[in-house]
C-alpha positions in Angstrom: 14.9 15.8 -4.4 14.3 13.3 -1.6 16.1 10.3 -1.6 14.7 7.0 0.0 17.5 4.6 -0.8 18.4 3.8 2.8 16.0 1.8 4.4 16.3 1.1 8.4 14.3 -1.9 9.5 11.3 -1.5 11.8 9.4 -4.0 13.1 10.2 -6.9 10.4 9.5 -4.3 8.1 12.0 -2.1 6.2 10.9 1.9 5.9 12.9 4.4 4.2 14.7 6.1 6.9 14.7 9.7 4.5 11.2 9.5 4.3 9.4 12.9 5.2 7.9 13.0 8.6 3.8 13.1 9.1 2.2 14.8 11.7 2.2 13.7 15.0 -0.6 10.9 15.2 -3.8 12.0 17.2 -4.1 8.2 18.2 -0.6 7.9 19.8 1.6 9.9 22.1 4.6 9.8 24.4 2.9 7.4 26.4 1.7 4.2 24.9 -1.8 3.0 24.7 -3.5 -0.1 25.9 -7.0 -0.6 24.7 -7.3 3.1 25.1 -5.4 3.5 28.2 -2.2 5.6 28.5 0.4 4.4 30.5 3.0 7.4 31.6 6.1 4.6 31.3 5.8 4.6 27.6 5.1 0.7 27.5 2.1 -1.1 26.2 1.4 -4.5 26.8 0.9 -7.4 24.2 -3.5 -6.7 24.2 -2.8 -3.0 22.4 -5.3 -3.4 19.3 -3.3 -3.7 16.1 -4.5 -1.7 12.8 -4.0 -3.2 9.4 -3.1 -1.4 6.6 -3.1 -3.2 3.0 -1.4 -2.1 0.3 -3.0 -3.9 -3.1 -0.5 -3.3 -5.5 1.0 -4.3 -8.8 1.6 -2.9 -12.6 -1.1 -1.5 -14.6 -4.3 -3.9 -15.7 -3.4 -6.5 -12.6 -6.8 -5.5 -10.9 -5.8 -3.7 -8.1 -9.2 -1.5 -7.7 -11.4 -4.4 -7.9 -9.5 -6.6 -5.5 -9.2 -3.3 -3.0 -12.9 -2.4 -3.4 -13.6 -6.3 -2.6 -11.4 -6.4 0.5 -12.3 -3.1 1.8 -15.9 -4.2 1.6 -15.2 -7.9 3.3 -13.0 -6.4 6.4 -15.6 -3.4 6.6 -12.5 -0.9 6.7 -12.2 2.5 4.2 -10.9 2.3 0.7 -8.5 4.8 -0.6 -8.3 4.8 -4.4 -4.6 5.8 -5.1 -5.2 7.0 -8.4 -7.2 10.0 -7.0 -4.1 11.3 -5.0 -2.0 11.4 -8.1 -1.4 15.4 -8.9 -3.0 16.8 -12.7 0.4 17.0 -13.7 1.2 13.3 -13.1 -2.3 12.2 -14.5 -1.1 14.4 -17.6 2.3 12.7 -17.9 0.4 9.5 -17.8 -2.2 10.2 -20.2 0.3 11.3 -22.6 2.4 8.1 -22.5 5.1 9.6 -20.5 6.5 7.5 -17.4 5.9 8.9 -14.2 9.8 9.5 -12.4 11.0 9.2 -8.8 10.4 12.5 -8.2 7.0 12.5 -9.5 5.9 9.9 -7.4 7.2 11.1 -3.3 4.4 13.3 -3.0 1.8 11.0 -4.2 3.3 8.3 -2.0 3.3 10.4 1.1 0.2 11.7 0.7 -1.3 8.2 0.4 0.6 7.1 3.5 -0.6 10.4 5.6 -4.2 9.5 4.2 -3.9 5.9 5.5 -2.9 7.0 9.0 -5.4 9.7 9.1 -8.2 7.3 8.6 -7.2 5.0 11.0 -6.4 7.4 13.6 -10.0 8.5 12.9 -11.2 5.2 14.5 -11.0 2.9 11.5 -9.8 -0.7 12.2 -7.6 -0.3 9.2 -7.7 0.9 5.6 -7.4 -0.9 2.1 -4.9 1.3 -0.3 -4.7 0.8 -4.0 -0.8 1.8 -5.2 1.5 0.2 -7.7 4.5 0.3 -5.5 6.6 -0.9 -8.3 9.9 -0.2 -6.3 11.1 -1.4 -2.8 11.7 2.1 -2.1 8.2 3.2 -2.9 7.2 0.0 -0.6 9.4 1.8 1.8 7.7 5.0 1.9 4.3 3.3 3.1 6.3 1.1 5.6 7.1 4.6 7.3 3.4 4.5 8.9 4.7 1.7 11.3 7.7 3.5 12.1 5.4 6.4 13.7 2.6 4.3 14.9 3.7 0.9 16.2 0.2 -0.1 16.3 -0.1 -0.2 12.4 0.9 -3.2 10.7 1.7 -2.5 7.0 1.1 -5.5 4.3 1.3 -5.5 0.8 -0.6 -7.5 -2.0 1.4 -7.7 -4.9 -0.8 -8.8 -7.9 1.2 -10.1 -10.5 0.7 -11.5 -14.2 2.7 -12.0 -17.5 2.9 -8.5 -19.1 1.0 -9.8 -22.5 -1.9 -10.7 -19.7 -2.1 -7.4 -18.4 -1.3 -5.6 -22.1 -4.7 -7.3 -22.9 -6.6 -6.3 -20.4 -5.6 -2.7 -20.3 -6.5 -2.6 -24.1 -9.8 -3.6 -23.1 -10.3 -0.7 -20.6 -12.3 2.4 -21.5 -12.1 6.0 -20.5 -8.7 5.3 -18.0 -5.8 7.3 -18.5 -3.4 4.4 -17.9 -2.7 3.4 -21.7 -1.3 0.2 -22.8 1.8 1.6 -23.7 2.3 2.5 -19.8 2.2 -1.6 -19.1 5.7 -1.7 -20.6 6.9 1.1 -18.6 5.6 -0.3 -15.6 7.2 -3.5 -16.2 10.8 -1.8 -16.9 10.8 -0.4 -13.5 9.2 -3.2 -11.5 11.3 -4.5 -8.8 9.6 -7.7 -7.8 9.4 -8.2 -3.6 12.6 -9.5 -2.4 12.6 -12.7 0.1 13.1 -10.4 3.1 9.9 -8.2 2.1 8.3 -10.5 4.7 5.2 -8.1 4.8 4.2 -8.9 1.1 1.6 -11.7 -0.2 2.2 -12.1 -4.0 -0.9 -13.4 -6.1 -1.3 -14.8 -9.8 -3.8 -12.4 -11.4 -3.9 -14.7 -14.7 -6.7 -16.7 -13.1 -10.4 -15.5 -13.2 -11.1 -12.6 -10.5 -13.2 -14.5 -8.4 -10.4 -16.9 -8.0 -8.3 -13.7 -7.1 -10.4 -12.1 -4.8 -11.3 -15.3 -2.8 -7.6 -16.1 -2.7 -7.0 -12.4 -1.6 -9.5 -12.9 1.2 -8.2 -16.2 2.2 -4.6 -14.8 3.1 -5.9 -11.4 4.5 -8.1 -13.4 6.9 -5.0 -15.8 7.8 -3.3 -13.1 8.9 -5.7 -10.9 10.6 -6.7 -14.3 12.5 -3.1 -14.7 13.5 -2.9 -11.1 14.9 -5.6 -11.8 17.5 
């Protein structure tokens, strides 16, 4: 079984050193690129375009899909629904009320990371992805994207509310495989972002969805503006 317990800091982020290596990026090579120009000395100047990868995270019922779709539309970047990358075996486990193990999640997390990089390498300025990312080592798997492509900046938008609030919301959902009993199992393993995870924005989602969306967009916009 793969292990992601040992993280290596990268550009202020902390990817997992043991994460599988994705295919070589079509956007980068052994020579650095700056505004579309490759430099043989391998050094890029400070004007290289950065690509923002936004992971909308949190337990079941926090509104990941609603917030992510709103941000992707506002930023005009691709939206990637994390749930669609789960294997049938994973979906069946969750539908049956069986929590996923770390081993169940590794291929899912790497698939999300690699799909995000593929979209960005295909010409997008960034991407918005939904992913529960309940543990730090799960977030580290995604952070590896910035290790393999230094033009990518990874950010996590952590949506959180008291368990009873999320439980009520999940109970009201119709036709979703994630049942209310899964909320407790997710809170049981949840590792709230630590202070040194400087790439995380935490947002209280006990408010109305419109307030949450506006708050998320305002904070994302501030980060994008600061990068220019």
